[in-house]
C-alpha positions in Angstrom: 30.1 -5.4 -74.3 27.0 -7.6 -72.7 25.4 -3.9 -73.1 24.3 -4.6 -76.7 21.0 -4.2 -77.7 19.7 -8.0 -78.6 18.8 -8.8 -81.9 15.1 -9.3 -82.4 13.3 -12.3 -81.0 13.4 -13.8 -84.2 9.1 -14.2 -85.7 8.7 -18.1 -88.1 4.8 -15.9 -89.2 4.9 -14.2 -92.2 6.3 -13.8 -95.4 9.7 -14.3 -97.2 10.7 -16.6 -93.5 14.0 -17.7 -95.0 15.2 -14.2 -95.9 13.9 -13.1 -92.4 16.0 -15.8 -91.2 19.8 -15.5 -93.6 18.9 -11.9 -91.5 17.9 -12.3 -88.3 21.3 -14.7 -88.2 23.4 -12.6 -89.4 22.6 -10.0 -87.1 22.5 -12.5 -84.3 25.8 -13.9 -85.1 27.0 -10.0 -85.3 25.9 -9.6 -81.7 27.6 -13.1 -80.5 30.7 -12.0 -82.0 31.0 -8.1 -80.5 29.9 -10.2 -76.4 32.8 -12.0 -76.8 30.1 -15.1 -75.9 32.6 -17.8 -78.2 34.6 -17.2 -75.2 31.5 -18.5 -72.2 31.0 -22.4 -72.9 28.4 -23.9 -74.6 25.8 -24.7 -72.8 25.0 -20.1 -72.0 26.5 -19.6 -75.9 23.3 -21.9 -76.9 21.3 -20.6 -74.0 22.5 -17.2 -75.2 21.7 -18.4 -78.5 17.6 -19.2 -77.8 16.9 -16.2 -75.6 18.0 -14.6 -78.1 15.7 -15.5 -81.0 12.5 -15.5 -78.6 10.0 -18.0 -76.6 8.6 -19.4 -79.9 12.5 -20.6 -81.3 12.8 -22.3 -78.0 9.4 -24.5 -78.9 10.6 -25.5 -81.8 14.3 -26.5 -80.7 12.4 -28.7 -78.2 11.7 -31.0 -81.0 14.8 -31.1 -82.7 16.1 -34.2 -83.7 20.3 -35.2 -83.8 21.9 -37.5 -85.3 22.9 -40.8 -83.0 26.2 -39.8 -82.7 26.1 -36.3 -82.8 23.2 -36.2 -80.6 25.2 -34.5 -77.6 26.9 -32.0 -79.9 25.2 -31.0 -81.8 22.9 -30.6 -78.5 25.1 -27.9 -77.2 26.4 -26.3 -80.7 24.7 -23.2 -81.4 26.1 -22.7 -85.4 24.5 -26.5 -85.3 21.0 -24.9 -83.9 21.1 -22.4 -85.8 21.7 -24.5 -88.9 18.8 -27.2 -88.0 17.0 -23.2 -87.8 17.4 -22.6 -90.8 16.9 -26.3 -92.3 
């Protein structure tokens, strides 16, 4: 299923960012499920997310802070990272 088209990179510029993010997230999760990336390692899952979201998202991701006790788990959990972008 890797032949499915990636979602377009997300743009954080412009109007209705929250609404557009919700739509992009749903599109990404459909792609992620269809390609069975849930069976891959956590590192691969995060890499697929960041690659799909684009360079701007990768730059923002580098500045994310996670709770000290859950930092390592958060950095390797694509759904927690999606939530961070949503925040």
